[in-house]
C-alpha positions in Angstrom: 0.0 0.0 0.0 1.4 3.4 -1.1 1.4 6.0 1.7 -0.4 9.3 1.1 1.6 12.2 -0.4 1.8 14.1 2.9 3.2 11.1 4.7 5.7 10.4 1.8 6.8 14.0 2.0 7.5 13.9 5.7 9.6 10.8 5.2 11.9 12.4 2.6 15.5 13.4 3.2 14.6 17.0 2.3 12.0 17.1 5.0 14.4 15.7 7.6 17.1 18.1 6.6 14.6 21.0 6.8 13.5 19.8 10.3 17.2 19.5 11.4 17.9 23.0 10.2 14.8 24.3 12.1 16.1 22.5 15.2 19.5 24.1 14.9 18.0 27.5 14.5 15.7 27.0 17.4 18.5 25.8 19.6 20.7 28.8 18.7 17.8 31.2 19.6 16.8 29.6 22.9 20.2 28.4 24.3 21.0 31.7 26.0 17.4 32.1 27.3 17.4 28.5 28.7 20.7 28.9 30.4 19.5 32.0 32.2 16.2 30.3 33.1 18.0 27.2 34.3 20.2 29.2 36.6 17.3 31.1 37.9 15.3 28.0 38.4 18.1 26.3 40.3 18.4 29.2 42.7 14.6 29.4 43.1 14.4 25.7 43.8 17.1 25.9 46.4 15.4 28.8 48.1 12.1 26.9 48.0 13.7 23.8 49.4 15.2 25.8 52.3 11.7 27.3 52.9 10.0 23.9 52.9 12.6 22.4 55.2 12.0 25.3 57.6 8.2 24.7 57.4 8.7 21.0 58.2 11.0 21.8 61.1 8.5 24.3 62.5 5.6 21.8 62.2 7.7 19.2 64.0 8.7 21.7 66.7 5.0 22.6 67.1 4.0 19.0 67.5 6.8 18.4 70.0 5.6 21.4 72.1 2.0 20.1 72.0 3.1 16.6 73.1 5.2 18.1 75.9 2.2 20.3 76.9 -0.1 17.2 77.0 2.5 15.3 79.0 2.8 18.2 81.4 -0.9 18.2 81.9 -0.8 14.5 82.7 2.2 15.0 85.0 0.5 17.8 87.0 -2.6 15.7 87.3 -0.7 12.6 88.3 1.1 14.4 91.1 -2.2 15.5 92.5 -3.8 12.0 92.4 -4.8 10.9 96.0 -3.5 7.6 97.3 -7.0 6.2 97.3 -7.5 6.9 93.6 -4.3 4.9 92.9 -5.8 1.8 94.5 -9.6 2.0 94.5 -12.0 2.2 91.6 -14.5 4.5 93.2 -11.8 7.0 94.2 -10.3 6.8 90.7 -13.7 7.5 89.0 -14.2 10.5 91.3 -10.7 11.8 90.5 -11.2 11.5 86.7 -14.6 13.3 86.9 -12.8 16.2 88.5 -10.0 16.3 85.9 -12.0 18.4 83.4 -9.0 19.8 81.5 -7.7 16.4 80.7 -11.1 15.2 79.5 -11.1 18.0 77.0 -7.6 17.3 75.7 -7.9 13.5 75.4 -10.5 11.2 73.9 -10.2 8.8 76.8 -8.5 8.8 80.2 -7.5 5.7 82.1 -6.2 5.0 85.6 -4.6 1.6 86.0 -2.6 -0.2 88.7 0.9 -1.4 88.0 -0.4 -4.9 87.2 -2.5 -3.5 84.3 -5.9 -3.6 86.0 -8.0 -0.5 84.9 -9.5 1.2 88.0 -11.5 3.8 86.0 -12.0 5.1 82.4 -13.3 8.4 81.2 -14.7 8.4 77.7 -15.5 12.1 77.4 -18.8 12.5 79.3 -18.2 10.7 82.6 -15.9 8.3 84.4 -16.8 4.7 85.1 -15.2 1.4 86.0 -14.1 -1.1 83.4 -13.3 -4.7 83.4 -10.1 -4.2 81.3 -6.5 -5.2 81.8 -3.8 -3.4 79.8 -0.7 -5.2 81.1 -0.1 -6.6 77.6 0.3 -3.2 76.1 4.0 -2.3 75.3 3.6 1.4 76.3 2.1 0.4 79.7 4.9 -2.1 80.4 7.6 0.5 79.4 6.0 3.1 81.7 5.8 0.8 84.7 9.3 -0.6 84.2 11.1 2.7 83.4 9.1 5.1 85.6 9.1 7.7 82.8 6.4 9.0 80.5 5.9 7.0 77.3 4.3 7.9 73.9 2.9 4.7 72.4 3.0 3.5 68.9 -0.3 3.8 66.9 -2.6 1.0 67.8 -6.3 0.1 67.9 -8.0 1.2 71.1 -9.3 -1.6 73.2 -12.5 0.4 74.0 -13.0 2.6 70.9 -11.7 0.1 68.3 -10.2 3.1 66.5 -6.6 4.0 65.8 -5.2 5.9 68.8 -2.0 7.0 70.4 -1.6 6.7 74.1 0.3 9.2 76.3 1.2 7.3 79.5 2.4 9.0 82.7 3.6 7.1 85.8 2.1 8.0 89.2 5.0 7.5 91.6 5.1 7.3 95.4 7.8 7.3 97.9 11.2 6.3 96.6 10.0 6.7 93.0 8.0 3.5 93.0 5.3 3.4 90.3 1.9 3.1 92.2 -0.4 3.7 89.2 -0.4 4.8 85.5 -2.5 7.7 84.2 -2.9 7.6 80.4 -4.8 9.6 77.8 -5.6 8.6 74.2 -5.7 10.7 71.0 -7.9 9.4 68.3 -6.0 9.4 65.0 -9.2 9.4 62.9 -10.7 12.6 64.4 -9.6 16.3 64.7 -7.3 16.2 67.7 -3.6 16.9 68.1 -3.0 17.4 64.4 -6.0 19.6 63.5 -4.2 22.6 61.9 -1.2 20.5 60.6 -2.9 17.8 58.5 -6.6 17.5 58.6 -7.3 21.1 57.5 -4.8 20.9 54.5 -5.1 19.2 51.2 -8.9 18.7 51.2 -10.3 21.3 48.7 -7.2 22.4 46.8 -5.2 19.5 45.1 -2.2 21.8 44.7 -2.0 22.7 48.4 0.7 21.5 50.6 0.0 18.2 52.5 1.4 17.4 55.9 1.7 13.7 57.0 2.9 12.5 60.4 4.3 9.0 61.0 5.8 7.1 63.8 9.5 6.0 63.8 8.6 2.8 61.8 6.9 4.8 59.1 3.3 4.0 60.1 1.0 7.0 59.3 -0.6 8.5 62.3 -2.1 11.6 60.7 -3.1 12.3 57.1 -5.6 14.6 55.4 -7.4 11.5 54.1 -8.5 9.5 57.2 -8.5 6.2 55.4 -4.7 6.3 55.0 -4.1 6.4 58.8 -2.3 3.3 60.0 -0.9 2.6 56.6 2.9 2.6 55.8 4.4 5.8 54.4 5.8 3.6 51.6 2.3 3.5 50.1 2.2 7.3 49.6 2.6 8.4 45.9 5.5 10.7 45.2 7.5 9.9 48.3 9.5 6.9 47.1 12.9 8.4 46.9 12.6 10.4 50.1 11.2 7.4 52.1 13.9 5.2 50.7 16.6 7.7 51.7 15.1 7.9 55.2 15.0 4.1 55.5 18.5 3.7 54.2 19.8 6.1 56.9 18.2 3.8 59.6 14.9 5.8 60.0 16.5 8.6 62.1 14.1 11.0 64.0 16.1 14.2 64.0 14.6 17.8 64.5 16.9 19.1 61.8 15.1 17.9 58.6 16.1 17.5 55.0 14.2 18.2 51.7 14.2 16.8 48.2 12.6 17.7 44.9 11.1 14.7 43.2 8.1 13.6 41.1 6.8 17.2 40.8 6.8 17.8 44.5 9.0 19.3 47.2 9.2 16.7 50.0 10.6 17.8 53.4 11.1 15.7 56.5 11.7 16.6 60.2 11.6 14.7 63.5 9.3 15.4 66.5 11.6 15.2 69.5 10.2 13.2 72.5 7.5 11.5 70.5 9.7 9.7 67.9 7.5 10.9 65.1 8.4 12.1 61.6 6.7 15.0 59.7 6.5 14.6 55.9 5.5 17.8 54.1 4.6 17.4 50.4 4.2 20.6 48.3 3.4 20.5 44.6 6.0 22.6 42.6 3.4 23.7 40.0 2.4 26.8 41.8 5.9 27.6 43.2 7.7 27.3 39.8 4.8 28.2 37.5 6.3 31.5 36.4 9.5 29.9 35.3 7.7 27.2 33.4 5.7 29.9 31.6 8.8 31.8 30.6 10.3 28.6 29.3 7.3 27.8 27.2 7.3 31.4 25.7 11.0 31.1 24.7 10.4 27.8 23.1 7.4 29.3 21.1 9.6 32.1 19.8 12.3 29.6 18.9 9.8 27.5 17.0 8.6 30.5 15.0 12.1 31.6 14.0 13.0 28.0 13.2 9.9 27.6 10.9 10.8 30.6 8.8 14.4 29.5 8.5 13.4 25.9 7.7 11.1 27.1 4.8 14.0 29.0 3.3 16.3 26.0 3.6 13.7 23.7 2.1 13.7 25.6 -1.1 17.4 25.1 -1.5 17.2 21.4 -0.6 14.5 20.8 -3.2 17.0 22.0 -5.9 20.0 20.0 -4.6 18.4 16.6 -3.8 16.3 15.8 -6.8 18.3 12.6 -7.7 17.2 11.1 -4.4 13.6 10.7 -5.5 14.1 7.4 -7.3 16.1 6.0 -4.3 13.3 7.1 -2.0 10.6 5.4 -4.1 12.5 2.1 -4.0 13.1 2.4 -0.3 9.4 2.9 0.2 8.8 -0.5 -1.4 11.1 -2.4 1.0 8.2 -4.2 2.7 6.4 -5.0 -0.6 5.7 -8.7 -0.8 7.3 -10.7 -3.7 9.8 -8.0 -4.5 13.4 -9.3 -4.7 15.9 -7.7 -2.4 18.1 -6.7 -5.3 15.3 -5.5 -7.7 14.3 -2.0 -8.5 17.3 -0.1 -7.2 18.5 2.9 -9.3 21.8 2.6 -11.2 23.6 5.8 -10.1 27.2 7.0 -9.5 28.7 8.8 -6.6 27.2 8.9 -3.1 23.7 7.9 -4.2 25.0 4.8 -6.0 27.1 3.8 -3.0 24.1 4.3 -0.7 22.0 2.1 -3.0 24.6 -0.7 -2.8 24.9 -0.4 1.0 21.1 -0.6 1.4 21.0 -3.8 -0.7 23.7 -5.4 1.4 22.0 -4.4 4.6 18.7 -5.9 3.5 20.3 -9.2 2.5 22.1 -9.5 5.9 18.9 -8.5 7.8 16.9 -11.2 6.0 19.5 -13.8 6.9 19.6 -12.7 10.6 15.8 -12.7 10.9 15.7 -16.3 9.7 18.3 -17.4 12.3 16.5 -15.4 15.0 13.2 -17.1 14.3 14.9 -20.5 14.5 16.6 -19.6 17.8 13.3 -18.2 19.3 11.5 -21.5 18.5 14.2 -23.6 20.0 14.3 -21.4 23.2 10.5 -21.6 23.6 10.6 -25.4 23.2 13.4 -25.7 25.8 11.6 -23.5 28.4 8.3 -25.4 27.9 10.0 -28.8 28.3 12.2 -28.0 31.3 11.2 -29.7 34.6 12.7 -26.9 36.6 11.8 -23.2 36.6 14.0 -21.3 34.1 13.9 -17.5 33.5 15.9 -14.9 31.8 16.4 -11.3 33.1 18.1 -8.3 31.6 18.6 -5.0 33.5 16.6 -6.4 36.5 13.5 -7.2 34.4 12.2 -10.5 33.1 12.4 -11.0 29.4 11.6 -14.8 29.2 10.2 -17.2 31.7 9.3 -20.9 31.3 6.0 -22.5 32.3 7.4 -24.1 35.5 9.1 -20.8 36.6 5.8 -18.9 36.1 3.8 -21.6 37.9 6.0 -21.5 41.0 5.4 -17.7 41.3 1.7 -17.6 40.3 2.2 -15.6 37.1 1.3 -16.5 33.5 3.8 -16.8 30.8 2.3 -13.7 29.2 2.3 -11.6 32.4 5.7 -12.1 33.9 7.9 -10.8 31.0 8.4 -7.1 31.6 8.0 -7.2 35.3 10.7 -6.0 37.7 12.7 -8.8 39.3 12.0 -7.5 42.8 8.3 -8.4 42.4 9.1 -12.1 43.2 11.0 -11.4 46.5 9.3 -11.2 49.9 11.2 -8.0 50.8 13.2 -5.3 49.1 16.1 -6.0 51.6 16.3 -9.6 50.3 16.4 -8.4 46.7 19.2 -5.9 47.4 21.2 -8.5 49.3 20.8 -11.0 46.5 22.3 -8.4 44.1 25.4 -8.1 46.2 25.9 -11.9 46.4 25.3 -12.4 42.7 27.9 -9.7 41.8 30.5 -11.3 44.1 29.9 -14.8 42.6 30.0 -13.6 39.0 33.1 -11.5 39.6 34.8 -14.6 41.1 33.9 -16.5 37.9 31.4 -18.9 39.5 27.6 -19.3 39.2 25.5 -18.1 42.1 23.5 -20.6 44.2 21.4 -19.6 47.3 18.1 -20.1 49.1 15.7 -17.1 49.5 12.1 -16.5 50.5 10.0 -15.8 47.4 6.6 -14.1 47.1 3.9 -15.5 44.7 1.6 -13.1 42.9 -1.2 -13.8 45.5 1.1 -12.8 48.4 1.9 -16.2 49.7 5.6 -17.2 50.1 7.8 -20.2 49.7 11.5 -21.0 50.1 13.3 -21.5 46.8 16.7 -22.5 45.6 17.9 -19.9 43.1 20.8 -20.6 40.7 22.1 -17.9 38.3 24.6 -17.8 35.6 25.5 -14.8 33.3 24.7 -15.2 29.6 28.1 -13.7 28.8 30.8 -13.5 31.4 32.0 -10.0 32.0 29.0 -8.4 30.2 26.1 -7.6 32.6 24.1 -6.0 29.8 23.8 -9.5 28.2 21.5 -10.6 31.0 21.3 -13.6 33.4 19.8 -17.1 33.2 18.0 -18.3 36.4 16.8 -21.6 37.6 14.3 -21.8 40.5 13.2 -24.8 42.6 10.7 -24.9 45.5 12.7 -26.2 48.6 10.2 -25.3 51.3 9.7 -28.9 52.6 13.4 -29.7 52.4 14.3 -26.6 54.4 11.6 -27.3 57.0 12.9 -30.9 57.4 16.4 -29.5 58.0 15.2 -27.0 60.6 13.2 -29.8 62.4 16.3 -32.0 62.4 18.5 -29.2 63.7 16.1 -28.4 66.6 15.8 -32.1 67.6 19.6 -32.5 67.7 20.0 -29.7 70.3 16.8 -30.0 72.5 15.4 -32.4 75.0 12.2 -33.8 73.5 10.4 -34.1 76.8 11.0 -30.6 78.3 11.9 -28.8 75.1 15.0 -27.4 76.9 18.5 -27.5 75.6 20.1 -31.0 75.9 23.5 -31.6 77.4 25.4 -31.3 74.1 23.9 -28.0 73.2 24.4 -26.6 76.7 28.0 -27.5 76.7 28.4 -25.8 73.3 26.8 -22.7 74.8 29.2 -22.8 77.8 32.2 -23.3 75.5 31.1 -20.3 73.5 31.0 -18.1 76.6 34.4 -19.5 77.7 35.9 -18.8 74.3 34.7 -15.2 74.1 33.8 -13.9 77.6 32.9 -10.2 78.2 35.9 -8.4 79.8 35.4 -8.2 83.6 32.0 -9.8 83.5 31.6 -13.2 85.3 29.0 -15.9 84.7 27.3 -18.3 87.1 26.7 -22.0 86.5 23.9 -23.8 88.4 23.6 -27.5 88.7 20.1 -28.6 89.9 19.1 -32.0 91.2 15.5 -32.5 92.1 14.6 -33.7 95.7 12.0 -36.5 96.2 11.8 -37.2 92.5 12.3 -40.9 93.1 9.2 -40.9 95.3 7.2 -39.3 92.5 8.3 -42.0 90.0 7.5 -44.7 92.6 4.0 -43.3 93.4 2.9 -41.9 90.0 4.9 -43.8 87.5 7.0 -42.5 84.6 4.0 -40.6 83.3 3.7 -38.6 86.5 7.5 -38.1 86.6 7.4 -36.8 83.0 4.6 -34.3 84.0 6.7 -33.1 86.9 9.8 -32.7 84.7 7.8 -30.6 82.2 6.4 -28.4 85.0 9.9 -27.9 86.5 11.2 -26.9 83.0 8.5 -24.3 82.7 9.3 -22.9 86.2 13.0 -22.7 85.4 12.4 -20.8 82.1 10.0 -18.4 83.9 12.6 -17.4 86.5 15.5 -16.6 84.1 16.3 -14.0 81.5 15.9 -14.5 77.7 19.7 -14.6 77.2 20.2 -17.3 80.0 20.6 -20.9 78.9 18.4 -23.6 80.6 19.1 -27.3 79.9 18.0 -30.7 81.0 21.2 -32.8 81.4 19.4 -36.1 81.9 17.1 -37.7 84.4 16.1 -35.2 87.0 19.2 -33.1 86.6 19.1 -29.5 85.1 21.7 -26.8 84.5 21.6 -23.0 84.1 24.2 -20.7 82.5 23.8 -17.1 83.7 26.1 -14.6 81.9 26.9 -11.4 83.7 25.9 -13.0 87.1 28.0 -13.4 90.3 27.6 -16.2 92.7 25.7 -14.2 95.3 23.0 -13.2 92.8 22.9 -16.8 91.6 22.2 -18.0 95.1 19.3 -15.6 95.4 18.0 -17.0 92.1 18.4 -20.4 93.6 16.2 -19.4 96.5 13.5 -18.2 94.2 13.7 -21.3 92.1 13.4 -23.5 95.1 10.5 -21.5 96.5 8.7 -21.8 93.1 9.3 -25.5 93.0 8.0 -26.0 96.5 4.9 -24.0 95.7 4.3 -26.1 92.5 1.8 -28.9 92.7 1.4 -31.1 89.6 -2.0 -32.9 89.5 -1.8 -36.4 88.2 -4.0 -39.4 88.7 -5.8 -37.9 91.6 -2.5 -37.0 93.3 -0.7 -33.7 93.9 2.9 -34.3 93.0 5.6 -32.0 94.7 9.4 -31.9 94.5 12.2 -29.7 95.9 15.7 -29.0 94.6 19.4 -29.1 95.7 21.6 -26.6 93.8 25.3 -26.4 93.2 26.6 -23.0 92.2 29.9 -22.0 90.7 31.1 -18.6 89.6 33.0 -19.1 86.3 36.2 -17.2 86.0 37.3 -17.2 82.4 40.9 -16.4 83.4 41.1 -19.7 85.2 40.7 -21.6 82.0 39.3 -25.1 82.0 36.8 -26.7 79.6 33.0 -27.0 79.9 33.3 -30.4 81.5 35.5 -29.2 84.3 33.1 -26.4 85.3 30.1 -28.7 85.1 31.9 -31.2 87.3 32.5 -28.5 90.0 28.9 -27.4 89.9 27.9 -31.1 90.2 30.2 -31.6 93.1 28.7 -28.6 94.9 25.2 -30.0 94.2 26.3 -33.3 95.7 27.3 -31.5 98.9 23.9 -29.9 99.0 22.3 -33.3 98.7 24.4 -34.7 101.5 23.3 -31.8 103.6 19.8 -33.0 103.4 18.6 -31.3 100.2 16.8 -28.0 99.8 20.1 -26.0 100.1 22.7 -24.5 97.8 26.4 -25.0 97.9 28.7 -22.5 96.2 32.1 -23.7 95.0 34.9 -21.1 95.0 37.6 -20.8 92.3 40.3 -22.1 92.2 39.4 -25.5 93.6 42.3 -25.5 96.1 40.8 -22.6 98.0 37.1 -23.7 97.7 35.0 -22.8 100.7 31.5 -24.2 100.9 28.8 -21.6 101.5 25.5 -23.3 102.6 22.3 -21.2 102.4 19.1 -22.7 103.6 16.1 -22.2 101.3 12.8 -20.8 102.6 11.0 -24.2 102.8 
């Protein structure tokens, strides 16, 4: 089909040369104007960025002052709380009803005892009692343990079922002991602490500045659109680069902010001191830089007009000079004509036009041969990917170009959908994807293929563990792409984890076994903290034989499980608890001296004495004898030697009648037994 005359004219060399001339003229006219405008725009952008950073810092400072003001209100009220209101529900209700200023500032007020029991709650109209316990709330536990005010992370209110932030204030008594906690909540979905910063902005004018407040994790606690509260700041459009920079720096919460110009917006960040919040201020640049944009458009319009006049003049000259090209153009227009031989219809000419004709014929012949080879290779590649029993895919510049049926099936994509997608779409986290890139580069630079296991994400959001193998298409040429093989190894990995756990734990009590405990002890001996001792406790149960004789092995097993639970409940998370065998247990307490270990022994023995295990109509009870040794890493010795010393000390406790602890001193030659009777 012959193209219309207008289209043919635009495809001629004369037209292209005319357009090129117009472009040169336009560039020569506008270059000086654009240079001036670019410099002006750069200075204006910097000034606006400084202004937006100041605005974000002022907003963060204002929020910090408001939080401090609310905390001061709570602090003053807490200091005036009567003793009765700290312990009794009726007195607490009366106290909240009198605290009118707080009821206006907060959505709800709560008075709770240190164990988390709520004495009274005020929901805005009146105070009342409530059958609620908040001891599981992180902010409450921090307030009780630290004795200082705490601003909570955003969470769903237990009463309102709405997103809230809690400001908790300890009520202390003599000696600084926390006797109660007074807390107030701020509803994030209503006009409250953030009224004039976020909720009033960005509603009617789409070009207005928008202020967003998040916690230190990036969870949105204030947004002009209420439905975005409690979402991650990562979901906000236009903030990708700024959020990524903040995350890469470790999510700092600093009052001195920074600002960036990205995606048509000025994005400024600043931290709220004391509350660990971040203020994100997003301002469209259309209004701020509109004048410069208009000037740029006018300069381009003038350049286009001048270029058009110059181009028309040049076109007349070209029409006279390039007449012989018409026949070559007509033949080139028939390149796609079916049935026309590659070497037919070309003009016989001399000079540059003849040379160009011969080059075009050669290029067409080579292209036809290359297209034939490419079609054959594409068919072979498609057959290979379809027949492969393992997932095979090909990426280039971090995007999929080809993927076999098995590869797509593992990830929940179709063969038509996955090509073109970014490679990070199949990983469960961006951090994993970035880490993979580093490992792959190291392997390829070392001249070996990459093999590793990663957690992958299917299209429906589910995950699985896969073994990923990668090899470059051309070594030393990253642009050539990478071939990947993927296999689902979820079951194989779970089996390894189960086997590893079983090898290091006692199946009855689920504590560490002797081998794992000795490895933990050897690890501490190999790299002890300078100047910090550790204590080793060897525990042998008293009256356990009577339990086995009266209740059988099933009763003995029930007692051993209960003892294991008591031991774990009395120690820290970093301490090691093990069942060495039979009714013998051991504890490794890093950073603990013998005197403290003995006190722990007393608590353990008291807990075991108070424990009654019901079994077969009986109440089974046991006691404990404990051997304590303070480990001195400078004295050397292996794990077996220290366990033997603790065992010997425990044996001395047994000989003393049980229910006591013996402390072995170091070195053994100067050992002095210290017997401490337990509170039986």
